[in-house]
Backbone as CSV, one residue per row, in Angstrom:
resi,resn,N_x,N_y,N_z,CA_x,CA_y,CA_z,C_x,C_y,C_z
1,MET,113.791,45.661,85.472,113.136,46.274,86.614,112.216,45.248,87.258
2,LEU,112.552,44.836,88.465,111.770,43.818,89.138,110.731,44.447,90.060
3,ASN,109.617,43.746,90.202,108.579,44.148,91.142,108.901,43.475,92.477
4,ILE,109.351,44.270,93.435,109.860,43.740,94.705,109.080,44.329,95.875
5,ASP,108.633,43.460,96.783,107.918,43.900,97.983,108.506,43.148,99.175
6,LEU,109.136,43.901,100.087,109.896,43.284,101.173,109.298,43.566,102.549
7,HIS,107.989,43.843,102.603,107.349,44.087,103.898,105.849,43.856,103.746
8,CYS,105.348,42.760,104.312,103.914,42.484,104.301,103.584,41.503,105.412
9,HIS,102.285,41.380,105.698,101.837,40.607,106.856,100.714,39.643,106.494
10,SER,100.773,38.474,107.096,99.737,37.469,106.910,98.914,37.330,108.190
11,SER,97.988,36.391,108.174,97.145,36.140,109.350,97.924,35.531,110.505
12,ILE,99.173,35.169,110.270,100.007,34.703,111.386,100.174,35.833,112.407
13,SER,100.293,37.077,111.932,100.349,38.203,112.876,99.077,39.026,112.741
14,ASP,99.108,40.176,112.071,97.909,41.013,112.037,97.409,41.293,110.624
15,GLY,97.790,40.450,109.660,97.177,40.511,108.346,95.897,39.688,108.339
16,VAL,95.135,39.762,107.257,93.889,38.999,107.180,93.996,37.798,106.250
17,LEU,95.004,37.761,105.379,95.174,36.648,104.456,96.141,35.629,105.041
18,THR,95.884,34.357,104.797,96.842,33.335,105.204,98.131,33.529,104.402
19,PRO,99.230,32.933,104.851,100.463,33.054,104.059,100.275,32.626,102.604
20,ALA,99.534,31.550,102.388,99.300,31.082,101.024,98.485,32.094,100.226
21,GLN,97.427,32.622,100.825,96.591,33.610,100.137,97.379,34.881,99.824
22,LEU,98.239,35.257,100.749,99.051,36.455,100.547,99.959,36.298,99.329
23,VAL,100.614,35.161,99.220,101.500,34.924,98.082,100.700,34.837,96.791
24,GLU,99.540,34.219,96.851,98.668,34.158,95.664,98.321,35.570,95.199
25,ARG,98.007,36.455,96.136,97.674,37.828,95.763,98.890,38.539,95.174
26,ALA,100.046,38.316,95.790,101.276,38.923,95.274,101.550,38.452,93.847
27,ALA,101.358,37.162,93.596,101.579,36.629,92.250,100.630,37.280,91.251
28,GLY,99.386,37.458,91.657,98.409,38.072,90.785,98.702,39.526,90.471
29,ARG,99.508,40.155,91.305,99.863,41.556,91.111,101.266,41.710,90.521
30,GLY,101.836,40.605,90.090,103.102,40.668,89.374,104.334,40.786,90.242
31,VAL,104.217,40.521,91.540,105.385,40.593,92.415,106.345,39.455,92.067
32,GLU,107.606,39.790,91.907,108.613,38.795,91.534,109.516,38.394,92.691
33,ILE,109.699,39.288,93.651,110.485,38.990,94.850,109.670,39.456,96.039
34,LEU,109.427,38.571,96.986,108.526,38.860,98.102,109.138,38.406,99.417
35,ALA,109.045,39.261,100.432,109.417,38.872,101.790,108.171,38.933,102.665
36,LEU,107.897,37.871,103.400,106.843,37.872,104.421,107.486,38.287,105.728
37,THR,106.954,39.344,106.344,107.584,39.908,107.547,106.547,40.049,108.659
38,ASP,106.028,38.934,109.128,105.040,38.994,110.202,105.670,39.516,111.483
39,HIS,104.837,40.122,112.318,105.311,40.680,113.580,105.756,39.569,114.526
40,ASP,107.024,39.584,114.889,107.553,38.770,115.987,107.303,37.280,115.825
41,ASP,107.115,36.812,114.598,106.853,35.384,114.395,107.270,34.968,112.988
42,ILE,107.728,33.745,112.867,108.187,33.220,111.580,107.409,31.971,111.179
43,ALA,106.256,31.747,111.809,105.505,30.515,111.586,104.940,30.402,110.179
44,GLY,104.770,31.505,109.475,104.169,31.447,108.147,105.152,31.285,107.006
45,LEU,106.447,31.277,107.295,107.440,31.309,106.222,107.428,30.056,105.355
46,ALA,107.327,28.893,105.966,107.393,27.653,105.187,106.221,27.557,104.209
47,GLU,105.021,27.869,104.672,103.838,27.826,103.803,103.962,28.836,102.665
48,ALA,104.382,30.050,103.007,104.531,31.083,101.985,105.575,30.687,100.950
49,ARG,106.669,30.101,101.394,107.734,29.704,100.462,107.237,28.638,99.492
50,ARG,106.465,27.685,99.970,105.956,26.625,99.093,105.125,27.209,97.946
51,ILE,104.236,28.133,98.287,103.386,28.730,97.259,104.216,29.624,96.337
52,ALA,105.168,30.354,96.918,106.018,31.230,96.112,106.790,30.431,95.069
53,GLU,107.328,29.300,95.469,108.075,28.470,94.515,107.169,27.974,93.400
54,ALA,105.932,27.627,93.743,104.986,27.171,92.725,104.611,28.285,91.767
55,LYS,104.675,29.538,92.242,104.320,30.697,91.423,105.545,31.379,90.802
56,SER,106.721,30.762,90.959,107.981,31.304,90.416,108.307,32.676,90.990
57,ILE,107.955,32.889,92.255,108.327,34.101,92.983,109.555,33.790,93.831
58,THR,110.549,34.661,93.771,111.699,34.522,94.670,111.251,34.938,96.062
59,PHE,111.345,34.018,97.016,110.834,34.275,98.355,111.972,34.551,99.325
60,ILE,111.790,35.588,100.139,112.783,36.008,101.121,112.215,35.790,102.523
61,ASN,112.905,35.017,103.344,112.471,34.846,104.728,112.599,36.171,105.484
62,GLY,111.525,36.584,106.138,111.562,37.848,106.851,110.809,37.814,108.166
63,VAL,110.962,38.886,108.924,110.266,39.052,110.203,110.308,40.534,110.530
64,GLU,109.349,41.012,111.316,109.361,42.396,111.799,109.351,42.349,113.327
65,ILE,110.433,42.804,113.934,110.616,42.672,115.380,110.255,43.977,116.077
66,SER,109.454,43.869,117.123,109.070,45.021,117.938,110.215,45.360,118.884
67,VAL,110.599,46.637,118.901,111.779,47.086,119.646,111.437,48.312,120.482
68,SER,111.998,48.386,121.669,111.913,49.594,122.490,113.252,50.317,122.443
69,TRP,113.185,51.624,122.168,114.392,52.438,122.078,114.071,53.836,122.597
70,ARG,114.713,54.235,123.670,114.503,55.545,124.277,113.028,55.849,124.527
71,GLY,112.333,54.860,125.045,110.930,55.056,125.375,109.993,55.021,124.195
72,ARG,110.501,54.702,123.016,109.687,54.622,121.806,109.609,53.175,121.334
73,THR,108.542,52.853,120.626,108.438,51.558,119.968,108.846,51.713,118.516
74,LEU,109.836,50.950,118.108,110.292,50.909,116.720,110.090,49.500,116.181
75,HIS,110.104,49.377,114.872,110.026,48.067,114.242,111.256,47.867,113.374
76,ILE,111.894,46.730,113.554,113.073,46.375,112.772,112.741,45.144,111.930
77,VAL,112.847,45.303,110.624,112.600,44.196,109.708,113.893,43.406,109.524
78,GLY,113.782,42.099,109.586,114.902,41.217,109.278,114.649,40.547,107.935
79,LEU,115.590,40.668,107.012,115.462,40.090,105.676,116.545,39.042,105.446
80,ASN,116.164,37.982,104.735,117.086,36.875,104.464,117.547,36.191,105.742
81,ILE,116.661,36.128,106.709,116.991,35.479,107.976,116.966,33.959,107.821
82,ASP,117.599,33.289,108.765,117.517,31.831,108.865,116.519,31.515,109.972
83,PRO,115.328,31.030,109.649,114.320,30.780,110.680,114.700,29.672,111.650
84,ASP,115.714,28.895,111.306,116.155,27.822,112.198,117.246,28.273,113.173
85,TYR,117.623,29.540,113.119,118.654,30.058,114.013,118.058,30.181,115.418
86,ALA,118.570,29.378,116.351,117.952,29.249,117.668,117.832,30.572,118.434
87,PRO,118.864,31.413,118.507,118.706,32.666,119.254,117.601,33.557,118.701
88,LEU,117.397,33.557,117.394,116.306,34.335,116.805,114.958,33.768,117.248
89,ALA,114.780,32.473,117.111,113.514,31.850,117.495,113.219,32.061,118.977
90,GLU,114.253,31.917,119.807,114.068,32.099,121.253,113.761,33.547,121.589
91,GLY,114.422,34.475,120.909,114.164,35.886,121.148,112.751,36.274,120.768
92,LEU,112.277,35.769,119.636,110.912,36.074,119.205,109.886,35.508,120.184
93,THR,110.176,34.353,120.735,109.274,33.779,121.742,109.161,34.709,122.946
94,GLN,110.275,35.261,123.367,110.260,36.193,124.502,109.440,37.439,124.185
95,VAL,109.578,37.951,122.974,108.821,39.136,122.582,107.319,38.834,122.578
96,ARG,106.951,37.687,122.041,105.529,37.333,121.965,104.904,37.182,123.343
97,GLU,105.681,36.717,124.302,105.128,36.495,125.642,104.620,37.782,126.277
98,GLY,105.144,38.921,125.851,104.687,40.185,126.410,103.407,40.719,125.783
99,ARG,102.985,40.141,124.666,101.831,40.671,123.956,100.520,40.482,124.728
100,ALA,100.377,39.356,125.414,99.131,39.096,126.145,98.924,40.127,127.248
101,GLN,100.004,40.461,127.968,99.867,41.453,129.032,99.569,42.823,128.453
102,ARG,100.223,43.178,127.366,99.924,44.468,126.755,98.460,44.525,126.317
103,ALA,97.949,43.436,125.770,96.555,43.408,125.336,95.610,43.642,126.512
104,ARG,95.911,43.024,127.641,95.069,43.242,128.835,95.132,44.704,129.274
105,ASN,96.314,45.292,129.162,96.468,46.705,129.544,95.691,47.626,128.605
106,ILE,95.721,47.329,127.311,94.958,48.129,126.356,93.471,48.043,126.665
107,ALA,93.000,46.836,126.911,91.581,46.647,127.216,91.183,47.417,128.471
108,ALA,92.065,47.418,129.474,91.764,48.144,130.713,91.674,49.640,130.461
109,GLU,92.557,50.157,129.604,92.510,51.580,129.282,91.242,51.936,128.506
110,LEU,90.852,51.085,127.586,89.629,51.342,126.819,88.389,51.270,127.711
111,GLU,88.431,50.376,128.689,87.275,50.259,129.587,87.090,51.525,130.415
112,LYS,88.185,52.215,130.705,88.098,53.457,131.472,87.269,54.514,130.757
113,ILE,87.205,54.434,129.433,86.413,55.424,128.684,85.098,54.811,128.189
114,GLY,84.721,53.678,128.781,83.413,53.100,128.498,83.360,52.075,127.388
115,ILE,84.509,51.667,126.859,84.527,50.649,125.801,84.787,49.293,126.460
116,ARG,83.755,48.482,126.529,83.840,47.196,127.223,83.929,46.044,126.221
117,GLY,84.505,44.949,126.687,84.584,43.744,125.860,85.626,43.790,124.771
118,SER,86.554,44.744,124.848,87.507,44.889,123.742,88.518,43.746,123.689
119,LEU,88.895,43.193,124.836,89.881,42.111,124.818,89.307,40.887,124.114
120,GLU,88.117,40.482,124.533,87.478,39.336,123.895,87.201,39.630,122.426
121,GLY,86.782,40.859,122.148,86.518,41.233,120.763,87.754,41.202,119.898
122,ALA,88.882,41.691,120.441,90.127,41.677,119.681,90.570,40.258,119.381
123,TYR,90.406,39.368,120.349,90.848,37.988,120.143,90.072,37.288,119.032
124,THR,88.871,37.736,118.726,88.128,37.103,117.639,88.791,37.351,116.286
125,TYR,89.672,38.325,116.214,90.369,38.640,114.965,91.770,38.049,114.924
126,VAL,92.171,37.336,115.950,93.545,36.845,116.062,93.658,35.424,115.540
127,GLY,94.659,35.176,114.703,94.913,33.823,114.239,95.676,33.020,115.275
128,ILE,96.780,33.559,115.756,97.579,32.934,116.803,97.492,33.829,118.030
129,ARG,96.940,33.304,119.130,96.612,34.142,120.280,97.810,34.873,120.856
130,SER,98.981,34.283,120.760,100.175,34.933,121.313,100.601,36.154,120.519
131,LEU,99.977,36.373,119.355,100.356,37.501,118.506,99.297,38.594,118.476
132,ILE,98.483,38.663,119.514,97.490,39.728,119.568,98.177,41.088,119.569
133,GLY,97.635,42.016,118.772,98.243,43.335,118.648,97.193,44.422,118.526
134,ARG,97.660,45.644,118.371,96.754,46.787,118.319,95.809,46.729,117.122
135,THR,96.272,46.162,116.020,95.407,46.089,114.844,94.172,45.242,115.110
136,HIS,94.317,44.210,115.924,93.148,43.388,116.259,92.136,44.181,117.082
137,PHE,92.626,45.012,118.006,91.727,45.909,118.734,91.072,46.894,117.769
138,ALA,91.842,47.398,116.836,91.316,48.375,115.881,90.176,47.782,115.064
139,ARG,90.333,46.552,114.620,89.264,45.927,113.828,87.997,45.745,114.655
140,PHE,88.161,45.383,115.915,86.994,45.262,116.794,86.307,46.613,116.973
141,LEU,87.083,47.673,117.171,86.489,48.995,117.380,85.783,49.505,116.125
142,VAL,86.301,49.160,114.964,85.591,49.510,113.727,84.268,48.760,113.660
143,GLU,84.313,47.475,113.974,83.095,46.659,113.967,82.034,47.237,114.901
144,GLN,82.477,47.782,116.037,81.554,48.321,117.029,81.128,49.755,116.729
145,GLY,81.672,50.327,115.660,81.248,51.649,115.243,81.960,52.806,115.906
146,TYR,83.099,52.554,116.551,83.833,53.640,117.211,84.664,54.467,116.233
147,ALA,84.891,53.948,115.047,85.630,54.677,114.010,85.275,54.064,112.669
148,LYS,85.570,54.820,111.605,85.172,54.354,110.274,86.117,53.311,109.699
149,ASP,87.386,53.338,110.124,88.348,52.372,109.599,89.500,52.216,110.581
150,VAL,90.372,51.260,110.298,91.476,50.929,111.202,92.408,52.120,111.392
151,LYS,92.705,52.839,110.330,93.610,53.987,110.455,93.038,55.022,111.424
152,SER,91.729,55.246,111.358,91.086,56.219,112.247,91.123,55.758,113.694
153,VAL,90.997,54.454,113.934,91.071,53.931,115.306,92.427,54.235,115.911
154,PHE,93.489,53.992,115.150,94.823,54.260,115.681,94.969,55.728,116.063
155,LYS,94.520,56.620,115.187,94.663,58.045,115.449,93.847,58.490,116.664
156,LYS,92.704,57.858,116.879,91.783,58.282,117.934,92.031,57.598,119.273
157,TYR,92.510,56.330,119.224,92.568,55.546,120.456,93.918,54.905,120.794
158,LEU,94.728,54.525,119.808,95.785,53.555,120.081,97.215,54.061,119.980
159,ILE,97.410,55.317,119.604,98.775,55.837,119.572,99.072,56.611,120.855
160,LYS,100.317,56.903,121.074,100.744,57.573,122.303,99.965,58.864,122.522
161,GLY,99.461,59.038,123.742,98.675,60.218,124.075,97.189,60.023,123.925
162,LYS,96.763,58.875,123.379,95.348,58.583,123.197,94.869,57.595,124.260
163,PRO,93.555,57.520,124.490,93.045,56.784,125.664,93.285,55.285,125.680
164,GLY,93.532,54.657,124.534,93.782,53.221,124.538,95.241,52.847,124.496
165,TYR,96.112,53.841,124.546,97.549,53.567,124.463,98.076,53.083,125.805
166,THR,98.980,52.138,125.749,99.676,51.687,126.954,101.133,51.405,126.598
167,PRO,102.076,51.877,127.394,103.491,51.615,127.091,103.835,50.146,127.294
168,HIS,104.873,49.710,126.612,105.287,48.314,126.735,106.768,48.215,126.414
169,GLU,107.465,47.333,127.083,108.894,47.129,126.848,109.092,45.924,125.930
170,TRP,109.575,46.209,124.727,109.809,45.158,123.746,111.283,44.727,123.795
171,ALA,111.764,44.117,122.720,113.177,43.743,122.633,114.035,45.003,122.547
172,SER,115.279,44.904,122.957,116.198,46.027,122.779,116.643,46.079,121.319
173,LEU,117.067,47.249,120.886,117.555,47.404,119.522,118.752,46.491,119.276
174,SER,119.648,46.431,120.238,120.846,45.603,120.058,120.491,44.124,119.950
175,ASP,119.540,43.657,120.761,119.141,42.248,120.691,118.516,41.924,119.343
176,ALA,117.606,42.783,118.879,116.935,42.519,117.600,117.941,42.428,116.466
177,ILE,118.881,43.360,116.433,119.886,43.346,115.365,120.784,42.126,115.495
178,ASP,121.151,41.762,116.719,121.984,40.572,116.933,121.276,39.313,116.436
179,TRP,119.978,39.177,116.737,119.233,37.998,116.293,119.192,37.921,114.767
180,ILE,118.934,39.069,114.140,118.826,39.098,112.680,120.180,38.819,112.026
181,CYS,121.187,39.563,112.440,122.513,39.408,111.826,123.130,38.056,112.151
182,GLY,122.890,37.566,113.368,123.407,36.259,113.742,122.837,35.148,112.888
183,SER,121.624,35.357,112.383,120.992,34.349,111.532,121.410,34.482,110.077
184,GLY,122.282,35.455,109.787,122.728,35.674,108.425,121.892,36.673,107.652
185,GLY,120.984,37.368,108.343,120.097,38.313,107.676,120.584,39.747,107.750
186,GLN,119.769,40.638,107.226,120.046,42.075,107.225,118.943,42.792,107.996
187,ALA,119.350,43.707,108.875,118.407,44.464,109.686,118.078,45.784,109.007
188,VAL,116.785,46.100,108.948,116.297,47.300,108.271,115.312,48.018,109.193
189,ILE,115.459,49.326,109.345,114.491,50.108,110.120,113.223,50.252,109.293
190,ALA,112.114,49.736,109.808,110.845,49.808,109.087,110.240,51.200,109.195
191,HIS,109.593,51.634,108.126,108.833,52.895,108.036,109.292,53.977,109.024
192,PRO,110.517,54.495,108.871,111.041,55.464,109.842,110.224,56.748,109.944
193,GLY,109.470,57.073,108.917,108.654,58.282,108.974,107.514,58.215,109.952
194,ARG,107.174,57.035,110.419,106.050,56.880,111.347,106.411,57.227,112.784
195,TYR,107.688,57.386,113.078,108.097,57.542,114.471,108.182,58.992,114.928
196,ASN,107.971,59.919,114.020,107.990,61.342,114.377,109.260,61.728,115.140
197,LEU,110.386,61.327,114.595,111.669,61.606,115.229,112.209,62.952,114.758
198,GLY,112.634,63.773,115.700,113.302,65.012,115.332,114.631,64.718,114.663
199,LYS,115.194,65.740,114.052,116.429,65.561,113.287,117.542,64.966,114.123
200,ASN,117.737,65.464,115.350,118.837,64.983,116.192,118.581,63.566,116.688
201,VAL,117.330,63.285,117.031,117.002,61.940,117.515,117.144,60.928,116.387
202,LEU,116.695,61.288,115.200,116.865,60.396,114.047,118.348,60.144,113.790
203,SER,119.159,61.182,113.896,120.594,61.021,113.692,121.176,60.056,114.714
204,ASP,120.754,60.196,115.977,121.226,59.281,117.026,120.818,57.850,116.724
205,LEU,119.567,57.666,116.300,119.079,56.326,115.995,119.891,55.699,114.867
206,LEU,120.094,56.443,113.798,120.826,55.887,112.658,122.275,55.597,113.020
207,ASP,122.874,56.448,113.857,124.242,56.193,114.312,124.315,54.890,115.095
208,GLU,123.413,54.752,116.067,123.430,53.559,116.917,123.086,52.315,116.104
209,PHE,122.107,52.436,115.238,121.675,51.315,114.396,122.841,50.793,113.553
210,ALA,123.553,51.693,112.905,124.686,51.280,112.071,125.814,50.684,112.905
211,LEU,126.079,51.288,114.069,127.141,50.797,114.948,126.857,49.372,115.419
212,LEU,125.580,49.062,115.626,125.185,47.737,116.101,125.145,46.693,114.990
213,GLY,125.286,47.141,113.750,125.299,46.195,112.639,124.107,46.278,111.719
214,GLY,123.236,47.293,111.900,122.091,47.463,111.018,122.528,47.789,109.596
215,SER,121.736,47.338,108.621,122.136,47.460,107.214,121.416,48.557,106.449
216,GLY,120.135,48.780,106.746,119.400,49.679,105.870,118.172,50.279,106.498
217,ILE,117.513,51.136,105.728,116.261,51.745,106.158,115.234,51.588,105.045
218,GLU,113.988,51.503,105.466,112.883,51.389,104.517,112.603,52.783,103.964
219,VAL,113.042,53.010,102.766,112.868,54.315,102.125,111.473,54.431,101.523
220,VAL,111.068,53.395,100.825,109.758,53.373,100.174,108.828,52.449,100.941
221,THR,107.764,53.012,101.480,106.760,52.236,102.206,105.447,52.985,102.143
222,SER,104.363,52.295,102.414,103.042,52.859,102.137,102.718,54.098,102.960
223,SER,103.292,54.229,104.147,102.967,55.368,104.998,103.857,56.580,104.751
224,HIS,104.828,56.472,103.863,105.703,57.597,103.557,105.115,58.470,102.451
225,THR,105.163,59.765,102.661,104.792,60.711,101.621,105.929,60.797,100.594
226,PRO,105.680,61.373,99.418,106.784,61.565,98.460,107.947,62.346,99.059
227,GLU,107.629,63.322,99.915,108.689,64.102,100.557,109.503,63.224,101.503
228,GLN,108.834,62.342,102.250,109.552,61.456,103.160,110.396,60.438,102.396
229,ILE,109.898,59.973,101.275,110.684,59.043,100.458,111.993,59.699,100.034
230,ARG,111.923,60.956,99.594,113.151,61.670,99.213,114.042,61.898,100.428
231,TYR,113.424,62.266,101.557,114.173,62.581,102.776,114.951,61.361,103.277
232,PHE,114.276,60.227,103.375,114.958,59.038,103.894,115.883,58.429,102.840
233,GLY,115.598,58.685,101.571,116.542,58.294,100.539,117.856,59.042,100.681
234,GLN,117.770,60.330,101.009,118.974,61.123,101.232,119.760,60.604,102.428
235,HIS,119.054,60.238,103.491,119.741,59.692,104.663,120.438,58.379,104.322
236,ALA,119.764,57.525,103.553,120.381,56.258,103.169,121.663,56.507,102.378
237,CYS,121.601,57.434,101.446,122.779,57.720,100.614,123.917,58.326,101.427
238,SER,123.586,59.301,102.265,124.637,60.012,102.993,125.304,59.148,104.049
239,ARG,124.594,58.130,104.534,125.142,57.275,105.592,125.568,55.904,105.080
240,ASN,125.539,55.719,103.782,125.907,54.434,103.190,125.060,53.291,103.720
241,LEU,123.787,53.582,103.953,122.846,52.549,104.335,122.111,52.068,103.096
242,LEU,121.727,50.797,103.105,120.975,50.245,101.993,119.517,50.680,102.083
243,ALA,118.874,50.752,100.948,117.472,51.185,100.892,116.570,49.984,100.651
244,SER,115.494,49.914,101.446,114.529,48.834,101.271,113.167,49.417,100.918
245,CYS,112.261,48.518,100.537,110.928,48.949,100.132,109.915,47.880,100.487
246,GLY,108.716,48.301,100.805,107.664,47.338,101.103,106.328,48.021,101.285
247,SER,105.279,47.336,100.909,103.934,47.898,100.995,103.411,47.950,102.420
248,ASP,103.957,47.133,103.324,103.396,46.969,104.679,101.930,46.550,104.570
249,PHE,101.664,45.680,103.613,100.301,45.229,103.332,99.762,44.377,104.474
250,HIS,98.523,44.691,104.895,97.823,43.912,105.913,96.517,43.322,105.393
251,ALA,95.773,44.131,104.650,94.469,43.698,104.150,94.083,44.589,102.980
252,PRO,93.306,44.073,102.042,92.945,44.879,100.867,92.271,46.196,101.208
253,GLU,91.444,46.199,102.245,90.698,47.412,102.570,91.392,48.281,103.618
254,GLU,92.546,47.857,104.116,93.205,48.593,105.180,94.522,49.252,104.761
255,SER,95.120,48.795,103.695,96.470,49.217,103.366,96.478,50.376,102.375
256,TYR,97.421,51.295,102.564,97.572,52.415,101.643,97.998,51.928,100.264
257,PHE,98.931,50.968,100.217,99.404,50.390,98.965,99.080,48.906,98.966
258,ASP,98.753,48.386,97.796,98.589,46.944,97.660,99.962,46.317,97.449
259,LEU,100.029,45.015,97.479,101.274,44.300,97.266,101.886,44.693,95.924
260,GLY,103.149,45.064,95.946,103.845,45.404,94.718,103.517,46.770,94.147
261,GLN,102.639,47.512,94.793,102.216,48.827,94.281,103.070,49.914,94.917
262,LEU,104.304,50.050,94.459,105.258,50.928,95.117,105.930,51.874,94.130
263,PRO,106.189,53.105,94.550,106.931,54.045,93.698,108.420,53.705,93.662
264,GLU,109.140,54.380,92.795,110.564,54.123,92.643,111.366,54.705,93.799
265,PHE,112.574,54.158,93.978,113.533,54.756,94.902,113.994,56.110,94.358
266,PRO,114.385,57.013,95.222,115.065,58.230,94.752,116.399,57.856,94.107
267,ALA,116.889,58.724,93.252,118.161,58.468,92.578,119.290,58.329,93.589
268,GLY,120.181,57.403,93.332,121.371,57.237,94.162,121.264,56.197,95.249
269,CYS,120.054,55.701,95.518,119.891,54.700,96.583,120.461,53.352,96.149
270,THR,121.119,52.679,97.087,121.603,51.322,96.842,120.615,50.341,97.441
271,PRO,119.981,49.496,96.644,118.935,48.610,97.158,119.480,47.520,98.069
272,VAL,118.684,47.158,99.044,119.100,46.166,100.025,119.361,44.817,99.372
273,TRP,118.693,44.561,98.253,118.845,43.261,97.600,120.061,43.175,96.688
274,GLN,120.823,44.224,96.557,121.945,44.228,95.617,122.954,43.120,95.903
275,GLN,123.129,42.814,97.191,124.124,41.807,97.569,123.547,40.397,97.629
276,TRP,122.249,40.255,97.382,121.645,38.930,97.404,121.930,38.219,96.098
277,LYS,122.374,37.026,96.180,122.778,36.275,94.986,121.635,36.162,93.982
278,SER,120.418,35.920,94.486,119.285,35.673,93.596,118.784,36.935,92.913
279,THR,119.178,38.112,93.426,118.640,39.362,92.880,119.747,40.350,92.555
280,ALA,120.961,39.882,92.427,122.102,40.785,92.287,122.016,41.674,91.052
281,ASN,121.306,41.225,90.044,121.226,41.997,88.799,119.978,42.865,88.718
282,ALA,119.234,42.952,89.812,118.011,43.758,89.786,118.321,45.233,89.712
283,GLU,117.493,45.967,88.978,117.629,47.413,88.933,117.240,48.013,90.278
284,PRO,117.825,49.153,90.676,117.508,49.768,91.969,116.211,50.556,91.957
285,VAL,115.173,49.957,91.396,113.844,50.539,91.411,112.859,49.422,91.701
286,VAL,111.617,49.822,92.026,110.613,48.816,92.333,109.728,48.604,91.124
């Protein structure tokens, strides 16, 4: 039974630990197979891999791509990608270019309700300016006393229907899957329980995702309840999709689960790593 975590973030995107620090923490928590999946960027992979090799951790190149689908924002994780694959790198550059404008739009919306200086404040939390995201705004708002923690900021200000929300057009689902699969990787729908999809809409998404070449869904993740873990495990089994798992770790004080702190898959799930040469003999549990 291997300790596997296939979804986490470093300071390259919206985590607080550098890639090296993140791997050090994973090693300290007994993680044996780790994927770094920063938002829309692969700049931290080389550093993370170096430390992982020194710590005898099997390292998986990953990324989490922001996608627009039917007016919704989804996240697609790419696992076992080739970071040198030009269409992937070029596509991620295009996605990142839209982040600065979205950040300005968020700041403008927050200013309408009397919250000033949020853009400059958010940038103080950003490692790479082109990767500014909602979490950076959330940390600034916590610092300013508008909410007790990052999760509360999202619920109060930054999700759809709240005063700091602004729509944005990300990559298409087909493009994201093409970039991932073209690089030799596997595309996985990240934390599907977060999207509040009705039964029919979820069915449409999974149909289209599989038709486009998607491989799996994240069954076990920090934001899923035990009921959701069983629910999405059933979908993975019934549709012959592979099951993935990840803490979605960002920071020690912000994440529901720490690195490697994950429950087991439901019975019958086929793990996404089963076909990977380095992990082919792993048990289908975390």
